[in-house]
N, C-alpha and C positions, 0 to 999 in steps of 0.2 A: 404521086399526088392524088390520083383517083382513089387509091386505097385510103389515104389519109382523109380525103374529103368524105368518103363513105363512112369512115369511123366517126368523123365529126357529126355527120347527119344522124347517125345512129345514136350518138351520145346526146345530141340535141333532142331527139325524139324521146329518149329515156328520161332525160331531165324534165322536159315539159310534161311528159306523162306522169312522172312522180309528183310534180307540183299539182297537176290536175287531180290525181288520186287523193293526195293529202287534203287538198281543199275540199274535194267532194266528200271525203269521209268526215272531215271536221264539220262541214255544213250539214251532213246527214245527222251526225251526233247531236249537234246543237239544235237542229230542227226537232229531233225527238224530244230533247230536253225542253224545248220551247213548247211543244205540244203538251208535255206533262205539266209544265208550269201553268198552262192555261187552266188545267184542272185544279191547280192550287189557288188560283186567284180568288180571294173571298168576295162574296157579294156584300153589299151594304147591310149592316146589321141595324135593325130598327128595334129599339127597346123602349118600353114605357118610361116616360120621364117622371121625375119627382121634383117637387119644390119644397125645400126645407125652410122651416121657420128661421133658423139661423144656420146651423150645420149639425151634422152627426159626427161625433168624434169619440174615439176610445181614449182612455188615459194614456199618458206617455209610456213607452216601453221601459222596462227595467233591466239592468244588467243582471247576469246570472249570479253575481256576487250578492246582489241585493236580496232582501227577504221577500217571501211570497206575500202578496197583498191582494185584498179584495175590497173594493170601495165603490161608492157612488160618485159619478162624475157630474158636477154641477157647475163647472167652470165655464163662463161665457166664452163665446167665440172671440178670437183675437182678430182685430183689424190691422195689426201692426204689419208694416211692409217687410219684405224679405231683406234681411241684413246680412250680407256675406261676411262682414267683419266679425260676426259672432260665431261663425262656424269653427269647429274644432280642428286642430291639426291632425286629429286621428283620421280624417278623410284622406290623408296622405299629403306630404309637403308639395307634391306636384300635381294634385288634382284640385284646381281652384274653381271658385264660382265667380262668374262675371255677369253683370247686368248689361245685356245688349241694348235693350230699349227700356230706360227707366220708367217711362209712362206705363207701358204694359207689363213691367216687371218680368220680362222674358229672361230666361236663363241660358247661358252658354257655358259649356264645360270645356276645359282643355285637359288633355291627358298626356302623361309623360311619354317621351320618345321611346321609352323602354316598354315592351309588352308586359314585363313582369310588374306586378302591382301588389300593394298590400292586400292580404286576404281579408275579406269581410264576410262574416257569417251573421246574417241579420234578416229580419223580416221588416223591411222598410215601410210596408203598407199597413202595419198594425195600427197606425194612427193616421188615417187619411182624412183630409178635409174635402168634403163634397161641395162643389160650387152651388151657389144658391139657385142658379138657373141652369136647366138643361134644355129640354125642347118642348114636350107637350105638357099641358096643364095637369097638375095633380097636387096633392098636398100631403103633408105629414102632420098628424094630430099630436103626436107626443114623441118623446125620445126616451127610450128605456135605458135601464142600467147596463153599463158595459163592464166587463170583468177581465182582469189580467191575472194570469197564473204562470209562475215561472219556477223552475228548479234547476239545480246545477247540472243535471244530466242532459238537458236540452238547451240549445243555444237560446232560443226564444220561442214561446208558444203563446200567441196572443189571440184571444177571441175577437172577431170583428164586431164592429158596432151593429146593433140591431135596431131597426126603426119600425114603428107602426105606420103603415101607409094605407090610405083609403083605396088605392088601386090594387092592393094585394100584398103578399108577403115579400120579404127581401129576395127569397129564392125565385119567386115569379118575376120580380123586377129585373134580376140579373140574367134571366133566361133569354137567349137570342130568339128573335121572332122570324128573321129572314131565313131563307133556305140554306141550311148548313148541314154538314155531316152530323155534328151535335151529338156525339156519343163518346164513351170511354173506349180507348183502344190500347193495345199492348204491342210493343215492338221490341224485338231483341236487337242487340248491338254488339259489335266487336270493340273492345277497348284497346287502344294502341297509343304508345308514346309518340310524341311529335318528332319530326326531323326539321332542324332549324332552317334548312335551305328552302322549305316550302312555305315559309311565312311571307305574307305581303302586308304592307301598311296601308290602311284605308282611312277615309273620313267616315263619320257617322252622323246622319241628320235625321231628325224626326219632324215631319211637317216642314215648316220653314225655319226650324231651330237647329243650329249646328251643335250637336252634343259633344263631339270629340274630333280633333284633328288627327289623332293617331290611334287607331284601333288595329291591333294585330289579328289578322285573319289567316287561318290555315287553309292552304290551297293544295288539294291532292286529288289527282285523277279527275280533273275537271269539276270537282265539287268544292264548294266553299263552306268552311266550318267556322262558325262565329263563336267568340269567347262568351260563354254563358254568364259567368259572374259579372263580366263587364257590362253586358246588355242589361242584366238584372239591376245593376246599380244605376245605369243611365236612365232606364225607364221606370225605376222605383217599383220593381215587381216583387211580390211576396214569395221569393224563392231564396233558399239558403243552401250554400254548398259546403261540403266537407271534403277538403282536398286530400285528407289522409285516406279516406275510403273511396275517393273519386266518385262521389254520389251527390245528388241534389234532391231536395224535398221542398214542397210548398203547395200553393194553390193559386188559382186564377179565377176572377169574377166572384166566386163563392167558395166556401170551404168544402162544399160537396164536390167541387171540381179539383180533385187532388192531382198533384204532379209528383211523380216518384221516379228517379233515375238512379238505379243501383243494381249491383249484381248482374250486370249485362242485360238488364231488362228495363224498358221504359213503360210507364203507365201514365197516361194523361188524357184529358178531355180535348177532343178536336174542336176548334172554334172557327173553322172555315169549312168549305165544301169538300176538302181533300180527306178522304177516308183511308188512304194507303197506310198499311202497317207492315211493309216489307222490312227486311233487315237493313240496318244502317250502321254507321261507325261513329264512335266517339273518341276523340284524341285528347291527350292531356299533357301538361308540363307541370312544373312546380307550382304554378300560380292560378291555373284556370283549366276548365275542360271546354272542348270545342265541339259544338253541335251543328249538324247540317242545317243550313238556312231554311230548307224546306220544312224540317221538323219544327223549327221555331215558328214558322208561319202557321203551321197547324196548331201548335201549342197555344199561341196567343192571338190567333186570328189576325195576323198582320200581313200587309202587302209589302214585301221587302224587294227592292230593286237594286241592281249594282251597275254603276257607270264604270266600265273597265278602263276607259280612257283617262278618267280623272281619279280612279281608285276611290270611289265614293259610294257608300251604302246609304240608301234613302228609304225611310219607313214612312208610308203614308199615315196621316193622322187617322186614328181609329176611334170609334165610339167607345171601345173598351178601355182605351188609354187617352182620354181627351187632353189636349195641350193645356187647357186651363187647369185641369186637375193636376198635371205635373207641376205646374207653377204653385198651386195652392199647397201641395204637399211638401214643397222643397224645404220650408223652414223646419218642419218636424223631422225631415230626413237629415238635415244638417245636425240637428241635436242628437238624432239617433246614431249618426256616425261617431260622435264623441263617446257615446255609451259603448258601442260595439268594440271600439279600440281598446277600452279597458276590460272588455269582456273576454276576448280571445286573442286578438291579433297583437295587442300591445302597441306602444307608441312607435312612431316612425321617425327616423333620423337621417338627414342628408349629411354625408361626410364631405367637407370642403376639400377639393383637390389641393395637394401640396407639392412643392418642388424642394429638392434637397440640395445642400451645398456639395455633397458627394454622395451620389445615389448608388444603385446596385447595377453593376454592368451586365447588360444583356448582349449575348453574342450569337451569331449564326455562322457556322463554318460549313462551306461546301467545297470539297476537294475532289479532284478528278484526274484520272489517267486516261488519255485518249490515244488510240492507234488508228491511223487512217491510211487508206490506199486511194490515191487520186492520179489518174493517168499513169498507172503503173509506178507511181512514186510513193514510197512508204514513209510516213512520219509518225513520231511518237511525241506527244505533247503532255506536259504536266500543267494543269490549270486549276483555278479555284477562285473563290470569292469569300470575303469576310464582311459581315455587317455588324455594327455595334451601336448601342444606344445606352446613354447614361445621363443622369442629372449632374450638372456641374455648376456650382455657384448659383443655385436657384433657377437654372435653365435646363431645358431638355436638349440634348445634343445627339446627332446622328451622323455616322460616317460609314461609307461603303468603299471597299477596295477590291478590284478584280484584276486578275493577271492571267496571261497565257503567253505562249511563244510569239504571238502575233500582236498582242495589244495589252495595254495597261490603262486602268482608269481609276480615278479617285474623286469622290464627291462627298459632300457633307453639309450640314447646316446646324445652326443653333437657334432655337425659338422659345417663346414663352407666351402662354395665354393667361389672361387675367380675368378672374371671376368678378372683381370689383375694381373701381377706379376708372379714370378717364381713358387710359390706353387699353385697348382690347387685346392686341396681339402684335408681336413683331418677330421678324426672322432675318437672319443674315447668313451668308454662305451661298450654296446653290438654291436659287429661288425661282418662283414663277411670278412675274409681275402682274399687276392689276390690268384689267381690260380698260383701254382708253379709246372709246369710239372715234373713228375717223383717223386716229393717229397710230395706234398700235393695238393689236390683239394681245392677249396674255402670252408672254414669251419666257423661255427658260434661259438661265444664265447665272453669272456670279453677281452678287449685290446684296441689297438689304431693302426691306420695306416694313412699314408699320401701319396699323389702323387704329383709330381712336374715336371716341364719342359714339354717337348713334350709328348703327349699322345702316349702310345704304348700298344700292346696287349700281355699279358703274355702267354696266351694259345690260339692258333689259332683254336682250335677245337670247343669250346663252351664257353658260358658266363653264368652268374648268374643274374637273375632278381628278385628283392625283393622290398617290400614296406609295407606301413601300410594302414589298413582300419578297419572299425568297426568289432568286433567279430561276427561270424555267417554268414558273407557274403561268397558267392561263387565267386571265381576268375578263369576265363578262360584265357589262354594265347594262342594267335595266332601268327604264323609267316607266313608272305606273304599270309594271309587269310586262312591258314590251322591250324586246332586245334592241339595244342601240348599237353596241360595238363590242369587239373582242380584241384583246391584245395578249401577246406572249411577252412576259417580263424578261428583259435582257440582264446582262451580268451586273448592272448597277443596282438592280432591285427596285427600280422605279417604274410605275405605270402612270400614264397621264392621258386623260381623255379631253380633247379640245372641242369647243363649240357643242357642248351638251345642251339639248333643248331645255328651255326654261320658260314655262308658260304661266300666265296669270292664274293664281290659285295655289293649291298645294301640289308640289311636285315630289313624288315618292321615288327615291332611288335605291337600288340594291346592287351590291357588288357580289358576284359569285366567283370565288377563287378556287381553281382546281390545280392541285399539286401533281408533280410527275410520279409520285408514289401512291396515287389514289386519294390524296387528302382533298377534302372539300370544306370550305369555309364560306360563310355569308356575312355581309355587313349591310345593314339597312339604315337609312337616314332620310330626312325630309328637308325641303327648303320651300318656304312660303313666299310667294310674290303676290301681294294683295294691295288693297287701296289704303293701307295704313303702314307704309314702309317706314315713315318717320312722323313723329308727332310735332305739332306746331312749336317752333322755338328751338328744336333740337339741331345740333350741328354735328356732322360727321366728317372725319378727315382721313385720308390715306395718302401716303407718300412713299417714294422708293427711288433707288439708284441701281443700275444694273449694267453689265456688259453682256450682250446677247451671245448665247452659246454658238450659234451657227456661223457668225461672222465677226464677233468681237466688237460690233458697233455698240455705242453707249447711249444711255438715256437717263434723265433725271426728271422726276415729276412730283407734283403736289396737287391733290384734288380735294376741294372743300365743298361740302353740300350743306345747305341751310333750309330747314323746313319753314317757309314763309307762312304757310297754312298747313292744316292737316292733309290737304289734298294738293298742295303746290310746293314743290321743292326746286330751289335754284342752286346751281353749282358753278364753280370757277376752278379751272385747272390750269396750271402753268407747267409746260413741258419743254425740256431742252433735249434735243435728239440729234444724233449724227445720221447723215444720209449715206448712200452707197459710196460716195467719194470722201467720206469721213469729214465732211463739212458740217459744222454745227448749225442747227435751225432752232428757232424759238417759236413755240406754238401756244398762244393764249387761247383757252377754250371756254365757251359758255354753254351751259345746258339748263334746260327747264323741264321738269317732269310734272305732268298734270294727271292726277289720279281721280277717276270717276267711279261710278257704281260698278260697271263691268268692263270699262275700258281704261287703258293706261297709255299715255302719250309722252314721248320724250323728244325734245328738240335740241339739236347740237349745232354749234357753229365754232369753227376753228379758223384762225387767221395766221398766215405766215408772211415773211417779208416779200414773197413772190406771188402769193395767191391766197385762196381761201377754200374752205369746204363746209358743207352744211348737210344735215341729215334730219329726217323725220322718222321716228320709230313709233309704231302704234300696235297694240295688241289688245285682245278682248276675248270674250266668251259668249256664246249663245247657249241655248239649252243643251245641245249635243255636240257643239263645235268649239274648239279653241283655235284662234287665228292670230297671225302676226303679219305685219307688213312693214317694209322699210324702203326708203328712198334716200340715196346718197348722191350728192353732186360735188364734183371737184373742178376747180378752176385754177390751172397752173399750180397744182398742189402736189407736193412730193413728201411722202412720209413712209414709215414702215408698212402701213396698211396699203399704201398706194405707191409702191416703189417706182421711182423714175417718172412719176406722174402719168402712168400708162392709162389709167381708167378715167374716163370723163364723167360717167354716171353709172349708177348701179341700182337695180330694183330687186328686192327679195320679198317673197310672200310664202306663207305656209298655212296649211289647214290640217287639223287632226281631229279625230272623233272615234266613235265606236259603233258597232252594229249591235243594237239593243237585243239582249237575250241570246246572242251567239258567241260571246266571248272574243270577238274580233276587234282589234284596233287598226285604224288606218290613218295614213298621213300623206299629204302632198306638199312638196317643197319645190318652189320655183325660184330661179335666179336669172337675171338678164344684166349683161355688162356691155357698155358702149365704150370702146377704146379710142384713144386719141388718133390712132392710125386709120380709123374708119372701120375697123372690124367690129363685129358684134359676136357675143358669146351667150348662148342660152342653155339652160339646163332645167330639167324637170325630173324630180324623184317621186316615185310612187312606192309606198310602203304598206304592207299588210302583215300583221302579226297576230298570233294567238297561241292557244295551248290546246293540244289534243292529248287527252289523258295526262301523262306526266311529261310530255314532250312540249317544250316551247319551240315555236318556229317563227321565222321571219323571212319575208320575201321582198327584195328591193329591185325595182325596175327603174332604170335611169335612161333618159333621153338627153342628149347634148348635141349642140350645133355650134361650129366655129368656122368662119370663112366658107360657108356653103357646104361644109362637110358635116354630115350627121352621123350619130353613133347611138346604138342601143346596147346597153349592158344589163346583165341579170346577176343577182346574187341571192342565193337561197341558203338559209342557215337553220340548223336544228340543234337543240340542246336539251338533255333530260336523261331519263333512265328507261332502259328496256330490261325488265327483270332485274337481275343482279348487275347488269352492265350499265355503267355511266357512259353516255354517248354524246359527242359533240362533233358536228360536221358542217361544212359549208362548201358550196360550189359556185364558181364564178365563170361566166362566159360572155363573149361578145355576140350579139345577135345581128347587128348591122354595123358597117357596110357589108361584112361577110361573117358567116357563122364561124366562131373560133372559140374553142374550149380553152379558158385561161388556166384554171386550176381547180382541183377537188382535193379536199383534206378531210379525213375522218379520224377521230380519236376515240378509242374505246378502252375502258379499263374495268376490271372487276377484281374483287378480293378472292384469292384462292382459299385462304383460311384467315385466322385472326392475325397472322404474322407475315403473310405473303400477299403480294399484289402483282397482277399481270396487266400490262398496257400494250395496246397495238395501235400504231398510227400508220395510216395509208395516205399516200400523196400521189397525185397525178398532175404534173406540170409539163404540158406538151412542148413548151418553149425552152425547157431546161435540157442540159446534156443528157441526164438520165430521166426520161419522161416519168417512169414509175419508180417509186421508192417506198420502202417500208421501214418502220422502226418497231422492234420488239424489245420490251423492257420488262425485267423481272426484279421486283423490289422485295427485300427482306427487312421487316420492321423489328429492330431491337428496341429495348427499353431506352437505350442511350443514343440512338441514332438510326439512320436508314442506309442500307447498302443497296445500290442499284446497278444492275448490269444492263446496258442498252446496246443493241446491234442494229445499225442502219445498213440497208442494202439498196443499191440503185440498179436500174435495168442496164446501165452502161457498164456494169461490172465493178464500179467503185464501191467501197464499203468503209464503214467506220465502227469501231467498238469503243465503248466508254465504261469505265468502272468508277462509280462515284460514291462518296460517303458524305452524309449530311447530319449535323447535330446542332441542337439548340442548347446554349449554356446560360446560366444565370448565377451571378456571384451574389450570395446573400451575405452582406457585409456584417450584419449583427452576429451571425453564427460563424462567420469566417469559413464558409464552405461553398463549393460549386454544386449547383443542381444541373444535371445533364438530362436532356429529354430529346425524343425524336421530333417533338413539336417545337417550333421556333418561339422565342420570347421577344422577338424584335417588334412585332406589331400587336402584341397583347400586353395587358397590364397585370399586376400582381398586388395583393394586399396581405397583410398579416394581422389577424384578429387576436387580441390578447384578452382572454376572459378571466375575470377575478371577482371575488366576493367583496363588494364595496360596503364595508361595515359602517363607515361614517358618511356614506352617501354624498361624497364630494366629487365623484366621477374620476378620481385619480387612483392609480395603483400604488398605494402606500406600502412601505416596507413591511408593516405588520399585518397586511392583508393577504389572504390565501388565493392562489390561482385555482381555477376550476378546470379540471380535466374531464374529458368524455363528452363535451358539447359538440353537436353537429349542426351544420348550416346547409340549407338548400339554396338553389339558385346558381350553382356552378357544377362543373362536370364531375367532380369527385365528392359528391355529397355524402358519401359514406365515411369520409375522413373525420377524425375527431381531434379536439384540442388535446395537446400532450400534457405531461405533468407540470409544465410551466404555464399551462393555460393558453398555449399558442397553437394556431393553425395557419398554415400558409396556403393561400388560394391563388392559383395562377390561371393563365389562359383566359382572362377576362377581356371582352371586346373594349376597344378604346373609343369607338365612334358613338357610343351611347352609355347611359348609366346602367348599372347593374344593381338589382335588389338581392340582398343576401338575408335570409330569414332564419332565425334560430328555430331548430326543431325542438319544440318545448318538451317533448317526451324525453329528451336527452338530459334535462335538468335533474340533478340528483335529489332535489327536495321540492315537493309541490308548493311550498310556501316561498320559494325563490322566484323572483321575477326580474327580467332584465330592464334596465332603464329605457332601452329601445329594442324591441324584438326584431325589427326590420331596419336594416341600414341600406342606404343608397350610396353607391360609390362610383366615382368616375376615375378609374385607374388609368395610368399611363406607363408605358414601357420605360425602363431605366431607373425605376425607384419602387421599392416594395414599401408602400405606405403603411405604417403601423396604425391600427385602430383599436383603441381601448374599448372593451365591452364589459361595463360594470353590471353585476348582478347582485340584487339585494333581497333580504328578507322583507316581506311585506308587513304593513301595519294594519290595525283594525280600530274602528271607532264604534262605540255603542252609546245610544242615548235614549231618553224617555221624554216625550213631548205631550203636553196637555194644553187644552184651551180653557181659558177662564172667561166665561161669558156671564158678566154681572153676578159673579160669585158661584156660578154653576160650572164646576170643573168636569171636563170630559176629555177622553183621549182624542188626540188630533189625527184621527185615522185619515189616510189618503193625502196628507200634506207632503209636498215635495221637499226633499232634503238634497242640497247640492254641496259638493266639496270642490272648490275651485283653486287650482294651483296659483300661487302668487308669482313664482319665478318662471312658470312655463304655461302650457295650455291644457294640461291634464285636467279632466273633469270627471267626477263620479256622481251618480244619481241614485236615489232610492226614494221610497215613500214610507211614511209612518204606518206601522201595522195597526190592526184593529185594537191591540192592547196598548198602543202608544209607544211601542218600541221601534227603533230603527237601527239597522246595522249596516255599516260600510266596511267592507273587508277587501283583502288583497290590494291594498293601496300602496303605490310606489312612494317611498319616503320623500318628503319635501315639505315646504311650508305652504299651508292651505288656509283659505277662507271658508268658513262653514256658513252657508246660507240656508235658512229655513223659511219657507213660505215667502220667498223673494226678499227676505230681510237678513242683513249681515248679523250673525250672532256672535261669532268668535273667530280668532285667528289661532291656528293650531300648528305647531312644529312637530311633524311626525318623524321619528327616527326608525331605522330598520328594526323590525321585530316588535315594535311598540304596540301595546293594547291600551286604549284610553276609554275609560268609563266616564261619560260626562254627567254633570249634575242635572237635576230635573230642569227642563226647559218649559217655561210657561209663555204661551202666546196671548 
């Protein structure tokens, strides 16, 4: 015992020392970063102000297809309000404009849950509207001519407006006066491709304006890299990206302050006091390049802060980018989005998800042979599991079966989600019920449920996150980049996280899945809990029946919620439930939710034939704190949540926040229960989490007390990479009433080469028969599956050896063939793109039309694959938790005059059905015309007059201006029926066919 106690003391000392060292190192690192960030913080920039007579503006930008133009701008300033309804679909179907405050015409952007977005190559500031008032008195005496020059070799090159100012030249006006570094610098950088597991989802706010709910930021080695094109578009900056060369070019404040990022070299003018020019890194994917936040602060003179607890980036309002100027420029920016879509990126199309009457079977087979010696007794066991998913009669179905000599299990379900209609989703089979506060938490079992109408939250405290993956995988759940829990998936392939924290505002969740053969997957999604859960008059319904898995007790329920006002929701639930004696109880439940600016309150009352229960739940947020509180009171009340009426009352409270500038998140959760027998139970959890380099760590300290007995427990977990090794480890120990080491587990794996992987797992459980145990696994990765040999050894002398084979299979019903891969098709989706030359522009693949071979698409893992001779390409392994953008690589088109109807498609694929997607490609059309003005018999060319071609059937728009000789040309036009508008007057309706060239008669204005 003395030896064991000594070992325990040594272990305690080592663990506490490790925790102290890790915390100290992290604190030191973040202090260094904090000190450096102090040097980056820009001082206020004081610039001479100007007062314009009306405004200074350049002409509207012109697509590259349009002719080169030079003209005088004499169009008066427009006082028309911003109209989001007039914006083009070219900005992307999922990037909408909303007016947050109609009086102030503030703008709020929402961004797709997918980080991939339509590529925009543009100069959005080429036509900026300068507000009439800035700060100090000055004046402009005249407005000079502005010139636009374009050609096909450059995306857009627009000369900025020039104004004569009494206080000095434009260059002098744009020069910062405050103390800044204020010079041109050069920085070298390393260009690297991204690793999906390092992305986090954040919000983006500028001043008091929320620009985006979902900005994908790359987090690597304690540095945050922000998507450049995304920031450029949100802040309307004059920068344009070329994703093919992974470069960016533009300017800021004036054309003399050029920005050039290319060939692993950055050149830009610093606009804050930070003059550092050390080496940096730039990351890229198919859609954007990711720049260090510190570099962006230098480049644009911005003060950028990150709230790690809420995963929110905030940019302080800058004199360089006034909020009023953002609003004033928005209208022209919307118009410019329409132009750039036709310039390079092409239209954008969202593909509606479909279910099949008989889909494409996805299978995952895991077969094993196990030999084990336990207490000198040898056994040999053949075991395995099979998972299948397929669409049947317009529904998605899933089934899992596992077997061994000791156990067999079968589970499955059928469900369907609806994009339109009153019903949102339903499921039957193995289900998880809805949360019903005071009566029952979400439970697993057999049954059915559905939800319809407006979406609402049954329980404001927490949610359930569940899904399917292959057996033996480890699943880590993160909220706002803080580790919440870890699970190892059992033979049924199901993971389920209960009571996941759910706070007011945007909650960003990420699942990191680690396979036994070194596989790594990530899935990210977000859930918003705000003050606009339901709009006035909306009704939401959920209902279900189930038999609980743990004890076969049954339950029926219906829950109806009605939004009386935008901030007041009332709910009624009717619940029939069996108690532990299998007697039926009826529970009518009333709930009221009151939504305020930064607080949310929910009141619940439940009545039974013997008693009642009531609860108050409230949560809110302060500047750096999220908080929740709940009080529950039971009076002779027995339910699944309060079995046998043991609890008299319960109080729960939680606080969470972050340490500014140090990348640390913290949380405190407390619970107090008063039992009917007079006992009390208290519990307090302290959590601290963060990231040190590429290692995520979490420390949980828990105190609990029951019947005068107190207990302290500790759990420390890390997850990340050390060089080539992927590392996950956690340690648990009791601190009081006596020090006791509970367990320590460490899992490490690394790739030996491209086809082999080694994994080592170490376990120490002092209360087990074999205190120490190890698992050595060697995996060989074939194209058609994975072979794994695992050997477990325990200090007691027992051992176990396993030989396992795993394969993923997909039956492609159209081609009548099996696809076999080492990657599973169970939890990923597939689509088949069919490319063809649409000669009649009807969007259908007619028998006399030709397939297009050799086309390539980016946005998936095998972007080198091409369409075959039938024009088909099968794209697999698409995430199902978010939409995917697939973009045509336009250089793969066989003819420069061919254009797709939509060069970017957004798909929401699901497993069990390979959704076919028609991809029509057409020869473009061209229009040429001659425009003159007849002013009292004086005929002259209508140079500078705007010409617009507006699609009647869609939202495509083409712009140009009349040249000095009266000629205008619109080319590379997607065939469709169009209205031709000249100088805001409808002139003609034109039906353009593929390859058509139309010479219009002379047009007289």
